[in-house]
N, C-alpha and C positions, 0 to 999 in steps of 0.2 A: 479307702473305701470306693468301690466301681461306681461308676456314673449311670443314672439310671437306662440310660440309652440301652443296655445291655438286659432290661428287663423288659424291653419295648414285647407289645405284644399286640398284633392290629385285631381292634373291634369291631372287623367287619360283619361279624355272624355269618357268615359262608357267602355274603356276594363280592363280584369280581372290584374290590376298590383297589383303584394301583396307586398305591402310594408314593411311585414313581415319578407322578402326573406333578407338574408343578404350576402355584396358586401365585396370583398376583399378587406382589407383598405393598401394593401403595394400592389408596383409596384410588374408584375410577374417575373421582372430583372432589374438590372440598366439600364444596357446602351448593345450595340450589341456585343454578343460573338464572338469571330474570326471566330467560327464553323458555326453561323449564318448567315453569308456571304455567298453571291453565291461565288465560289471561280473559277466558266468559266467566267465571264464578268467583266470588269474593275468596268464600274460604270453604274445604268439603264438609260434603253432609252426608251420613251415614257413609262414612269410609274409616277405617280402622286400619290402622298403620303399630305395627312392631318392632322395636328397635330393641337387638340384645346384643352383649361385649362379651366376650366371654375374658374370666378373670383372671389377670396374669397369666396369658395362654399359657406361654411357653414354659414360665414357671411351673404352672400348675402342672402342665403334663409330666416334669418331672418328678413331683411330690405327687402324682396322683401312682407313677410306676414305679417308686421306691419309698418304701416306708420309711427310711432312713431320714428323708427329708421334709417328712410333714411336720409341722410346727417349728419349721429352722428357715431362716433368713435365707431365702436362695436366689443367686442373679444368674444367669444366663444370657453366655455371648462372650465373654472374658477368662481369661487361664487366673489363676492362683499367683503367677508371678506380678499381675498387673496389665498384662497387657489386654488390648481391644476395648469393647464398652459395654453396656447393660444393655442389652436387648429387653429384657421382661426382667422384674420384681419380683418374686411374691410379696405377699402383704404382710409380713414379718418383718420383711428388708425395708419395708416402703415404711415401715412404723419408725424404723430406725434414721431415718431420713435419703436413703438409698432411690433414687431414681431412674426412671430411663433414661437413656442416650449419655449417661455418666460414665466415666471412664472408669476402669476397673480399679484405678489404680485408688482414685477417691473413692468407692465405694467400702474401697478393702480398709479405707484411713478411719471410713465415719463408723463402718463395720469391721472388726476383725477377725470377727467368728462367722461373716457368710460362708455360705457353700458355693462356689462358683464352677459352671459347668459350660462345656462347651455345648454351639446349638448343634440340633438333631434334626434338622430341615424334614426329612421323611418324617419321621413320628407325629409333628406338626401337622404336617399335610393331611395325613391320612386322615388323623384327629378332625381336619376341617371337612374333608372331605366327606366323611362316616354322618358331620354335621347336617351338610349341606342336603345328606340323601333323605335323613330324618324328616329335614323340613318338606321335604316333595313326597314325604309320607301323612298332610297334613293339609298342603296350598300347594296348587300348580305351580311349577319350572319357573312360570312370566310371572308370577306374584313373588318372585326372591331374587332381593339386590345385593351383591357379594358387595360389601362395602369395600373393604381389609380385608387383610388376615385372620382378624377376630371380633370384626364386625359382619353384623347382616342388618337389610331392612327386609322385612314383610309384611305383605299386606293380607288381611285377613277376611277384606270385604266379601270375597267369593264365600264363603265359611260362613260366614258370622249373620244373622238377620238382625242382631241389636249389638249394644256396646259389651252389654253384660255377658252378652254370648262369646265375641270378639275376648273379651279379658280369662274369661275360663278355656279357650282355647293358645290362647298365649300359654296362660299356667300349663297347661297339657305338654305343651311344643318345650318349655321351659323345663318341667319334670322328665319327659324323656329323652334330651338330651344331656342330663345327671345318671338317667337309667343308666342307658349305653354309652356311652364315654363314659362317666364316671366326670366329669367334669361341672361345673355351674359356671353361671353366665347371669348375669345383670342384666335385666330386661327393664323395657319401657313402651307404653301403649298410650296411642293417641288417637286421634283422627286428623291428625300431620304427620309429615316425618322430622318436623323441627323437635316437637314437641315430645315425640316420642324416643326421641335421639339424646332429649335432653332428660328425660325422665330416667334412662339407663343408668346415665351418670350421676344419680341423686343417692342413691342408697346402697354403694358397692361393700365388699362384694355378695354378689348373691342375692339382690334387691328384685323386687318388684314394683314399679310404681305405675301408678294409671292418671291421666292427666283427663279430665275430661275437658272439653269448649267452657262448661259455664264455669270449671271451679278455676280459670287460670290469673281471673285475680288475686285470688286468696292463696292461689300455689306458686305461681310460674313470676309474675309482677315483682315481690319481693327480693326477687334472685338476683346476683350481680347481672349485669350486660354478657359477662366474660361467659357463662352458663351457655351463650348461643352460638352453635354450630357455624364455624366459621370466625369467631371474634378472639382475635389473639390477645394477647399482651398490648402489642404494638397500637394497634385498632383500640383496645380497652384502654387505653392513656388519651390518643387523640379525641372518647368519648367524654373522658374526664376533663377536658379545656371545655366542654360545651355542658359540665356539669349533669351528663346523662350517666347513674352507677347503678341503676338497678334494668330491667329487662323491662317493666312498666313505665319508667321515665324515657326509655326507647320506643316504646310503643304511644307513648303521648308524645314524642319529639317532633317538629314538622319536618315531613318530609323532605321538600324539598332544600333544606339547609344538609339534610343528613345526603340529599342528592351531589349537591353543594360540595361536602365534605370529601365524600368516599365512591361518587361517581354512580352507576346502576347501584351497585352494590348495596348502596346507601338505602334507596330503595327496598334493597330484597332485604336486608336486616330488619327496617318496619316491621314488615309484613314477617316475617318469622319471629319479630318479637312478639304481634299481637294474634297468632295463632294463623295467620292467614297465607299458608306455604301451599301451591294449590300443586306444588310438584308429586308425582306420579313415581312408582318403580323405575327405576331408571336402569338398561338392559346393553350392555357394551357390545358393539359388535363383534363377533369372534375373527381373529384376525389370522391368514395362512398362516400357518409356522414356515420361518424362510431360514432359520438356523437354530440347534439346540447345543446348549452348551452345561457346563461342569465346573464348577473351580472349588478347588478344596486347601483352602489355609490351615495348616496343625499348627498344633499347639505346643508340640516338638521340631526341631528343622531333621532333617535328615540328607544322606549322602551317599550310601551305600546301595550299590547297584540292586543289590535283592530289593532293598527297602525301597527303594522309587517305585522300582517293576511290580512291585505289590499294591503300593500306590496309583501307580498306572492301568493298572489290568483294573481293581474296582472300582475306579471313576467310568474305563471302557466297561463293563459290566452296567452300568446304572445309567449311563449313556445310552446305551443299546436298549434297557427294557424300558426306557421312555419314549423310544424311538418303537416299540411295538407296541405300548399302552397306545401311541397316539396312530400305530398301524402305518407307520411313513417307514421309507430309509434313505442314506445318506451315498456321497459318494465321495464328499472333501474331508479330511481330516485335517484339525489344528491341532499342536501340543504345546503348550504356554509356561514356561518355568519361571516364577519369580526366586530371585536370588536374595540371602539372607540384607545383603546392600541394595533391595526394594529394584532392583534392574530386574526388566525383563528380556526373557529370551523363548522363543519358538519357530518350527517349521509346520511345513503344510505337505501334503501329499493327497494323492487320489486315490482311493479304496480300488479292488478289482473290476469291482461294479455296483450300484446301489445297492446297502444293503445293511441289516440291522444283527449282523452276527455276531456275536460276542467275541470269536476267535480271530475271525478276518481283522475284525478292530481291532484287537487286542495286537496282531504282526505288525500291524503297520504304525501303529503307535511307539512297537519297539524300535522301528527302523527311525520314526523320526527322533527318538529320544537320543539315537546317535549324532545326529547332524547337530544337535546344541550341547552347547559344552556342557561335560557332567558335573555336578554337583562336587565338590571335595572336601575336607573335613574343615579347611579353612576358609569355604562359603560353602554350605551349606544349600540346600534347595528348604522354601518356605512355606511354597503354594506352586500347584500343578493344576496344571486346567486343560480342558478338553473338549472342543466342539467340532461339531459336521455340520456341514453346509452345502446347499443343492440336494433339498429335499421333495421327493415325491413318495403318490403314496403306495404303499408296499403291494403288490402283482402277483406276489409268490412266484415271481419269473423261475427263481433259482431250480424249482419245482420242472422246469418245463426244458432244461437242458439235458438231452438223453447223453450226450457225450464227454460229459463229465463224472467221476465217480465220486460224486460229492456225498458225505455222509451227515447226512440233516437231523439233529435237534427238536427233540420237542419244546422249544426255547419258551410257548405259552403257559406249556402248563407247569414248567420250572417256575415261571413269573408267577403262576396262584400257590404252588406251596411255600414259596417265597413271604408271599402275601399275607398267608395264615399261617406260618410258622416262624419268621422271619429268615432274614437274610444269609444267616451263615448255616443253615440247615443242611444247603446241596449247593453245590457248584459244578460248575462243568471242567473240566479236564485240559489244561492247558500246559505247552511247552512254555516253559516259564526264560 
């Protein structure tokens, strides 16, 4: 059975969505710090926050794109021989005990009929970028916080005059994501971020939970303290030592005791439990790119020269596409090979000039490959990595050189064609 990556069709509806663009895989921060809270108020009044979590994100994308996987246990991130870990498991797999970050070997032992699929980062990134664009059709971008690869906070205050209007808007966002991307999300809505995030996790998958301030003693306080954002198993056990097991008990606990045990975070936990999280949408400052890289660990190790060249060329195309999407060019290229014995070898070289041209990058990558011990049948290559540094804005200076007989290719147009119809629809002819 073919993996669903073969079925990938970008769903950008004609927009220039660069699915080569990388997104940050980790959250901006674990939970609100005390300095993120507004000390001038006790709790938010007439502010509305939505939090949504894409259900089993990677696995759901694979099930969406391949009908054969729907209704079956699916795990993304490992291989059928037990290598790797589970990055995402479908709810059918979770029902049988498979969990995220579990080794694939253990997942196969628990659920022998599980479908193991490789991770297709470009596909998931394309879906996330599309979802972020959907959000911007409802609220201004400054009211959107991408918390992680599959979670977002959205402040609905500017677009909703009251709580009921905010609920209707949140439902419309949830439905639009399903209509456009074919993905379900679990959402929570409240007057603060903590309760919104709490609500999103209460009725998964495809849930929608509303937590109004006046309902906290009925709906929130009976829940385990571990449901609070940032309270993991270790902190939960430390709370148990003080006979604090529920959110209500945490809300009514002595704040000085909590501060003595957990430092300033104890005060934050206390405020979060009481619904007094006064933090707002957190926007991380954009950092200037210093380097770009692409690494790929193959499910089957290789050593033949032609196979290595195909892999290096594919990575070079992807890396150049990333540079073009960010309108930058690079000068120094690094090629890294990891062998089956897990040793690394690398080589570096300078390009003729700052560029993001596939042909020039591939020519240098071939030269770098000759400087590294070639993979052989007894020691095959397991991973290739390609990085480019010394980046600067793309000023199209190649076009200014009147004395070089360059053949310029419409790379931006080719990128748009690939985005719309898939990676394999068109390629630049290169000498191998």
